[in-house]
C-alpha positions as CSV (number, residue, x, y, z in Angstrom):
1,M,138.6,60.6,36.9
2,N,138.1,64.2,35.8
3,K,135.1,64.0,34.0
4,S,135.2,67.8,33.0
5,G,138.3,67.3,30.9
6,S,140.1,70.3,32.6
7,L,143.1,70.8,34.7
8,R,143.4,72.9,37.5
9,K,146.3,74.3,39.5
10,L,146.3,74.7,43.2
11,T,148.4,77.3,44.9
12,Q,148.6,77.2,48.9
13,H,151.0,79.4,51.0
14,A,152.2,78.2,54.1
15,H,154.4,80.1,57.1
16,F,156.5,77.9,59.1
17,R,158.1,79.2,62.7
18,A,161.2,77.5,64.2
19,L,161.5,77.5,68.0
20,R,164.5,76.7,70.2
21,I,163.3,74.3,73.0
22,G,165.4,74.1,76.2
23,P,166.2,70.8,77.8
24,T,163.9,71.6,80.5
25,L,160.7,71.4,78.6
26,I,161.4,68.1,76.6
27,G,159.4,66.0,79.1
28,L,156.5,68.5,79.4
29,L,156.4,68.5,75.2
30,L,156.3,64.7,75.0
31,T,153.6,64.5,77.6
32,M,151.5,67.2,76.0
33,T,152.0,65.6,72.4
34,V,149.1,62.9,73.3
35,I,146.7,65.5,73.8
36,P,144.9,66.7,70.8
37,F,144.7,70.6,70.3
38,P,141.9,72.2,68.4
39,S,143.2,73.9,65.5
40,P,141.6,76.6,63.0
41,A,139.7,75.3,60.1
42,A,141.9,75.1,57.0
43,T,141.0,76.9,53.9
44,A,140.7,75.4,50.5
45,P,143.5,76.6,48.3
46,A,142.8,78.6,45.2
47,A,142.2,76.9,42.2
48,T,143.0,78.4,38.6
49,L,141.9,76.6,35.3
50,V,145.2,76.1,33.2
51,Y,144.0,74.0,30.2
52,T,140.7,72.5,28.9
53,A,140.8,69.6,26.5
54,D,139.3,69.6,23.3
55,T,135.5,69.0,23.3
56,N,135.9,68.5,27.1
57,A,137.4,65.3,26.5
58,P,137.9,63.3,30.1
59,I,141.2,63.3,31.6
60,P,141.3,59.7,33.0
61,G,144.0,60.1,36.0
62,G,147.5,60.7,36.9
63,M,150.2,63.2,35.8
64,A,153.9,62.6,35.2
65,T,156.6,65.2,35.6
66,I,160.5,65.4,36.0
67,G,161.7,67.9,38.6
68,S,161.6,71.6,37.6
69,S,161.3,71.1,33.9
70,G,157.9,73.1,34.0
71,V,156.2,70.2,31.9
72,T,153.9,67.8,32.7
73,Y,152.4,64.9,30.8
74,F,148.8,63.1,31.1
75,S,146.3,61.5,28.8
76,T,143.3,62.3,27.4
77,L,140.3,59.9,26.4
78,S,138.7,59.8,22.8
79,T,135.3,61.6,22.4
80,S,133.1,61.1,19.4
81,T,134.8,63.9,17.5
82,T,138.4,63.8,19.2
83,R,141.0,60.9,19.2
84,A,142.8,59.7,22.5
85,N,146.0,61.6,23.0
86,V,148.8,62.1,25.4
87,T,149.3,65.9,26.1
88,A,152.4,67.6,27.1
89,L,151.7,71.1,29.1
90,N,154.6,73.8,29.1
91,F,153.6,75.9,32.1
92,S,156.3,78.6,31.0
93,G,155.3,78.4,27.2
94,T,152.9,77.7,24.6
95,Q,149.9,75.3,25.6
96,P,150.0,72.4,24.8
97,K,153.5,72.0,24.0
98,W,152.6,68.9,22.0
99,K,150.0,66.1,21.8
100,F,150.8,62.5,20.8
101,I,147.4,61.7,19.1
102,A,146.4,57.7,19.0
103,P,146.5,56.4,15.5
104,G,142.9,55.3,15.4
105,D,139.3,56.7,16.2
106,G,137.4,55.4,19.5
107,P,137.9,54.0,22.7
108,D,139.8,50.9,21.5
109,Y,142.9,53.4,21.5
110,N,142.4,54.9,24.7
111,M,145.5,55.5,26.9
112,F,144.3,55.1,30.6
113,A,147.6,54.7,32.5
114,V,149.9,57.4,34.0
115,P,152.9,57.7,31.7
116,A,156.2,56.6,32.8
117,L,159.3,58.9,32.3
118,D,162.9,57.7,32.3
119,A,165.5,59.4,34.8
120,A,166.4,61.9,32.1
121,G,163.3,63.1,31.5
122,Q,163.8,62.6,27.8
123,K,161.4,59.5,27.0
124,L,157.9,58.9,27.8
125,Y,156.2,55.3,27.8
126,I,152.6,54.4,27.6
127,G,150.3,51.5,26.8
128,S,147.0,51.7,25.0
129,D,143.8,49.6,24.9
130,N,144.8,48.6,21.4
131,G,147.8,46.7,23.0
132,V,150.3,48.7,21.8
133,F,153.1,50.1,23.7
134,Y,154.8,53.2,23.0
135,C,157.8,55.3,23.7
136,R,157.7,58.9,22.5
137,N,160.4,61.7,22.9
138,T,159.2,64.2,25.6
139,S,160.8,67.2,23.4
140,D,158.3,66.7,20.6
141,G,156.2,63.6,20.9
142,S,157.9,62.1,18.2
143,S,158.9,58.2,18.3
144,A,161.8,57.6,20.1
145,S,164.8,57.0,17.9
146,G,165.5,53.1,17.5
147,W,162.4,52.1,19.1
148,T,159.6,50.0,17.5
149,D,156.4,50.1,19.3
150,F,155.5,46.7,20.8
151,T,152.2,45.2,20.1
152,V,150.9,42.6,22.5
153,P,150.4,39.2,20.6
154,G,147.2,37.5,20.4
155,S,143.6,38.3,19.7
156,G,142.1,38.6,23.1
157,D,141.8,41.1,25.8
158,R,145.2,43.1,25.0
159,R,144.3,46.1,26.8
160,I,147.5,47.7,28.6
161,R,145.9,49.2,31.8
162,S,149.1,49.6,34.0
163,G,151.8,52.1,34.0
164,G,155.2,51.3,32.9
165,A,158.0,50.7,35.6
166,L,161.7,51.3,34.3
167,D,164.7,49.5,35.5
168,P,167.7,51.3,34.3
169,N,170.2,49.0,36.3
170,N,169.0,45.7,34.6
171,P,172.0,43.5,33.9
172,L,170.5,43.1,30.5
173,G,170.2,46.7,29.9
174,S,167.5,49.4,30.6
175,T,164.4,47.4,30.8
176,V,160.5,48.6,31.0
177,Y,157.9,46.5,32.4
178,F,154.0,46.7,32.0
179,Q,151.2,44.5,32.8
180,C,148.4,43.5,30.1
181,N,144.9,42.4,30.5
182,D,145.8,39.2,28.7
183,G,147.1,38.1,32.0
184,F,150.8,38.4,31.4
185,L,153.4,40.7,32.3
186,Y,155.9,42.3,29.6
187,A,159.7,43.3,29.9
188,L,160.9,45.2,26.9
189,D,164.3,46.7,26.0
190,A,163.8,50.3,27.1
191,N,165.7,51.4,24.0
192,T,164.5,49.4,21.3
193,G,161.1,48.2,22.4
194,S,162.1,44.5,21.7
195,Q,161.1,41.7,24.4
196,R,163.8,40.8,27.0
197,W,162.1,37.4,27.9
198,P,158.7,35.5,27.3
199,P,156.0,37.3,29.3
200,A,155.2,36.0,32.6
201,H,151.8,35.0,33.9
202,T,150.3,36.8,36.5
203,G,146.6,35.8,36.5
204,N,145.2,39.3,35.5
205,E,142.9,38.3,32.7
206,G,140.3,40.7,31.8
207,G,141.8,43.3,34.6
208,P,139.8,44.1,37.7
209,P,136.2,43.4,38.0
210,V,133.9,45.9,36.6
211,R,132.0,47.9,39.3
212,P,128.9,50.2,39.0
213,L,130.1,53.8,38.2
214,H,133.6,52.2,37.7
215,D,134.0,50.7,34.1
216,N,137.6,51.7,33.2
217,L,139.6,50.4,35.9
218,L,143.5,50.4,35.8
219,S,145.4,47.2,36.5
220,S,148.4,47.3,39.0
221,S,151.4,48.9,37.7
222,P,154.7,46.8,38.3
223,V,157.5,48.5,40.7
224,V,161.1,47.4,40.8
225,G,163.0,47.0,44.1
226,V,166.4,48.2,45.1
227,D,167.7,44.7,44.3
228,G,166.1,44.4,41.0
229,S,163.0,42.2,42.3
230,L,159.8,43.0,40.3
231,F,156.5,42.9,42.0
232,V,153.2,43.4,40.7
233,G,149.3,42.9,41.8
234,S,146.7,40.9,40.1
235,T,143.1,40.1,40.1
236,E,143.8,36.3,40.7
């Protein structure tokens, strides 16, 4: 977790040399590969501060981006004076490009997971500790057209601490999956937010056990196999 609430860019230059090897040297090279060769110590790449969150709010983890768009997305946690949000940074323009501000104050509205993007880079999906799963336009952070935010039913632990997984090839239509700390995995229509099928029990009630210095743990994010199979880890 980045406790300072800042983002840094690392730049490193490397030079590569191509060698043409004759057939008489192949045996020698294969023999020599098992011998460790000393190498000079690596030099740490330079870091440049590119963005600081309001009131140094914590940036909990990973970032999402699409190709060479020049835009990256990440979540920022709440503080005593600022709300949680998803931030879009545009490295070739104004910083930030936009923010999706949580609808309420305090940690109950934090968004911990890495945002998930569709293949076209037009939609961003993320869940919150308030039990709501959102879909936003990557162009401006507004709610995606036709989408209704999905609220996990019930009154127990409804924190969504896993990232979303998209399956654009689902026979029922494009589908997004996420795991909730109520112990169930949910499947939503990726275009509307409606449920595809009843939630599947995963045994992930409460999420991972709290450990010293690690009180805000993420739950396993589902992944979709090439054959459409769905895999997810659990605390059970």
